[in-house]
C-alpha positions as CSV (number, residue, x, y, z in Angstrom):
1,X,96.8,70.9,114.2
2,X,95.3,74.2,114.6
3,X,93.1,74.7,111.3
4,X,90.8,78.1,111.0
5,X,89.0,78.5,107.6
6,X,87.2,81.6,106.9
7,X,84.4,81.9,104.1
8,X,81.8,84.7,103.6
9,X,83.6,87.4,102.5
10,X,82.9,89.4,99.0
11,X,81.7,92.6,97.0
12,X,79.2,94.6,98.9
13,X,77.6,98.4,98.9
14,X,78.0,100.8,101.2
15,X,75.3,100.3,103.8
16,X,75.3,96.8,103.2
17,X,75.7,93.5,105.2
18,X,78.0,90.5,105.2
19,X,78.5,87.5,107.2
20,X,81.7,85.6,108.2
21,X,82.3,82.5,109.3
22,X,85.1,80.6,110.4
23,X,85.4,76.7,110.8
24,X,87.8,75.7,113.5
25,X,89.4,72.2,114.1
26,X,92.4,70.8,116.1
27,X,91.7,72.5,119.2
28,X,89.2,72.7,121.8
29,X,87.5,75.4,120.3
30,X,84.7,76.1,123.2
31,X,87.4,76.6,125.5
32,X,89.5,79.4,124.0
33,X,89.0,83.2,123.3
34,X,88.9,83.9,119.5
35,X,89.2,87.2,117.8
36,X,88.7,88.8,114.1
37,X,91.2,90.7,112.7
38,X,91.6,92.6,109.6
39,X,94.5,93.9,107.1
40,X,93.5,96.5,104.7
41,X,95.7,97.4,101.6
42,X,99.2,98.9,102.5
43,X,97.9,98.8,106.3
44,X,99.1,96.7,109.2
45,X,96.9,94.3,111.1
46,X,93.7,96.3,113.0
47,X,92.1,94.0,115.7
48,X,88.3,93.8,115.1
49,X,86.5,91.9,117.9
50,X,87.1,89.5,120.4
51,X,84.9,86.5,122.2
52,X,85.5,84.8,125.4
53,X,85.1,81.1,125.3
54,X,81.9,81.9,127.6
55,X,80.5,84.5,125.3
56,X,81.9,88.2,126.4
57,X,82.1,90.2,123.6
58,X,84.5,93.3,122.6
59,X,84.9,95.3,119.6
60,X,86.9,97.9,118.4
61,X,85.8,101.3,118.2
62,X,85.8,101.8,114.5
63,X,83.3,98.9,114.3
64,X,81.2,99.1,117.8
65,X,77.3,98.9,116.9
66,X,77.9,97.8,113.3
67,X,79.6,94.3,113.9
68,X,78.7,91.5,116.0
69,X,80.8,88.4,116.6
70,X,79.3,85.3,118.0
71,X,80.1,81.7,118.2
72,X,78.5,78.1,117.7
73,X,80.8,75.8,119.8
74,X,78.6,72.9,118.8
75,X,79.5,73.3,115.1
76,X,83.3,74.8,116.1
77,X,82.4,77.8,114.2
78,X,83.1,81.6,114.7
79,X,81.0,84.3,112.9
80,X,81.0,88.2,112.3
81,X,78.1,90.0,111.3
82,X,78.7,93.0,110.0
83,X,76.3,95.4,109.2
84,X,76.0,99.2,107.9
85,X,79.5,98.6,106.1
86,X,81.7,101.3,104.8
87,X,84.5,101.8,101.9
88,X,86.9,101.6,105.1
89,X,85.8,98.2,106.1
90,X,87.4,97.0,102.7
91,X,90.0,94.4,103.9
92,X,91.2,90.7,104.4
93,X,89.3,89.7,107.5
94,X,91.2,86.6,109.4
95,X,89.9,84.7,112.5
96,X,92.6,84.0,115.0
97,X,93.1,81.8,118.0
98,X,96.4,83.9,119.0
99,X,98.6,86.5,117.5
100,X,100.3,83.3,115.7
101,X,97.3,81.0,114.5
102,X,95.3,82.5,111.6
103,X,93.2,81.5,109.2
104,X,94.2,82.0,105.7
105,X,91.7,85.1,105.3
106,X,88.6,86.0,103.2
107,X,88.2,89.4,101.2
108,X,85.6,91.6,101.9
109,X,85.4,94.6,99.7
110,X,82.9,97.6,100.4
111,X,82.4,99.7,97.0
112,X,79.8,100.9,95.0
């Protein structure tokens, strides 16, 4: 059974940083591309970033240059380093193995 457990969210001031983690289990983590997606209040799901099994990364324009996705296959863990956070980054962040396989999410709130 695929399990994805996010952590690291919280309340941060604009311009601040957070590092999200996603602990994965139930599948061969190193073989699968992984993504971060988010859902802001009252809005639909938005793709944020993706990393291939080989470490190739891609980002939504809205976060490019501020966020960095990475993975540690020895620890079966996916990360999202978020810098220079803006109020519009406020959302529930999910790690995803596929469109139908996501964790429970972690809340990120950017506010002064």
